[in-house]
N, C-alpha and C positions, 0 to 999 in steps of 0.2 A: 504493500500500500504507499503511495508516494506520500512525502512529508508535506505539511501545509507550507506555501510559499512564505518566506519569512519576511520581516520588517527589519532592516538593519539601519541604525541612525548614526551617522559620523558627524561629529560636530567638531570643532577645533578654533584656535587662533589663526588668524591672518597669516599665511604662508606657511602652516602646518601640513599643507598636503590633503586637505580634506576632499576637495574636489578632486583631484587625481586619484585618490584611494577609493572613493566613492564610484567613481568611473570604472576603475577597475574591478571592483567588487561586482558591481552592477552587471557588467560584461562577463564575468568569469561566473557568475550563477544564472545567468540570463534573467536579469531583474531590471525593473524599470529604474531610472535614477531621475529624482526630483532633487532640484538645488535651490534653497531659499537665496544663496548668493547670486546665482545666475539669475534667477526673477528680479532680485534687486538690482543688478548691473543693467539688465535689459530695461527696467524702468528708468533708471539714470539716464541711460544713452536716449531713449525714446523722449524723455523731458528734457534733454540737453542738460543735463546737470551732473555734477561731480558725485561720486558716492558719499564724500563728506555732507554736501549740500542737501541730498536726498535723506540722507541720515537725519539731519536737521529738520528737515519737512515732517519726516515720520515722527520724531519726537513731538512735535506740535499737533500731529494727526495720528493717534493711537489706532484709528481705525485702519490705517495703511498696514501696519504690522499685523493686525489682529485678523487682516483678510488673508495676508501671505500666509501666516500659520494655520488658518483654517484650510486652506489649500493643500498645506502639507500633512495636515491630520486626517484630510479626506482622502489622501493617496495612501496613508498608513494603515486606515480601517480597511481598506480594499486587499493590502498585503501585496507581497511579491514587488517589493520596492526597497530601494537605498535611497534613504534621505540625507541631506548635507544641510544642516540648518541649524542655527545656535540654540533655539527654543525648542526644539524638537524633541530631545530625550526628557526634557522636564514635561513637556505637555503629553507624550505618549503615556508617561509613567501616571500623570494625573488623570488622562482618560482610560486608563487600565488596558492600553493597547500594548500587547506583547511584543517586545523588539529587543534586538540585540543593540546595546547603546555603547559606543566607542568614543573618547574624547581623545583627540590629537593636540600635542602641545609642541612647541618648537622654542629654541632660544631666541630673545628678540633680534640678535645679531644675524642669526642664519634666518628668521623669518624676513627682515630686511633684503637680505642678499635675494632670497627667492622672489619676494614682491617686486624687488627693483627689476631683476631680469624679465618677469612676468609682464610688467607695466612699462618697461622701457624708461625708467627715472633713476635717479641717484638712489644709493643705498641710505643716505641721511633723509632723503625725502620720503622713503619708503618707511623708514623707522620711524618718523614723524606722523605720517599717514597712520600707519597702523596702530600706533600708540593713541592716537585721537580717535580713530574708529573703534577701538577696543572700549575706550571710555565712554563713548556715546552708545555703543550697543549694551555696555553693562549697565548705564543709567536708563536707557528706554525699557531693557527686560525688567530691571528692578521695578521700575513704575508700573509696568504692565501687568506682571505676572507675581512680583515679589520674588522674583528668580536672582539667586546669587550666582553669577557666572564664572565666579572664581572656585565655587564648589564641584568637587568630581563626584558628588554623593548620588547624582543621578545615572552614573555609567557603570557598566560592567568592567570596564578596560580603559585604562590610560597608557597611551604610547608616546614616549619622546621621539618625535622623527626624526630630528636632527641627527639620530644615531643610525639611521636606517636609509636604504635606498627605497624609492617609489615602491619597487617590487617587493622589498623585503616587507615594509608596511602593509601592502595588499596580502602578503602571505601571512603576516601575524593574524590580521583581521580573520582571513578565509580560515585559519586554524580554530577560530571560534565558532563558526558558522556550522550548525548541525542541520544542513540542507544539501541534498545530493543533486538538486538541480532538475529534479523531474516533477 
């Protein structure tokens, strides 16, 4: 009898490799991939706003984040999905959606190096932008849900990604998945 299609939630700091890992895990287990970050970036591009500016908008319009989170949890309820989004583990737990919840962390200097390479900016600018985004996300999620983003209590595993290659991170996560792909 085939196992139920899983819900795998991958959260993490900027530059930790959460999107890379989520994409690899979704492909490996033939699951859908839904990314809050991708959705957020798409809206920023559509509105011709920076991520920082859209974050400030979201802080003043909580319905923006709530709608994004509602979509993420709707996907989780269906199953067969890898989610990457900062509030997803907390919300899945609150809604009693069974999920494997992983948190990826990274040293700030490594994060800056990765973000700089991805976005074509200097490491100094990436470090400042990442720190500012983290502060704003932390404030928004605390205001919306009372969520402490510095707590790893919502997760089944925490992986320090600057110690591993992207393939190693995906392999570590895959080793925790109890689904055979059928």
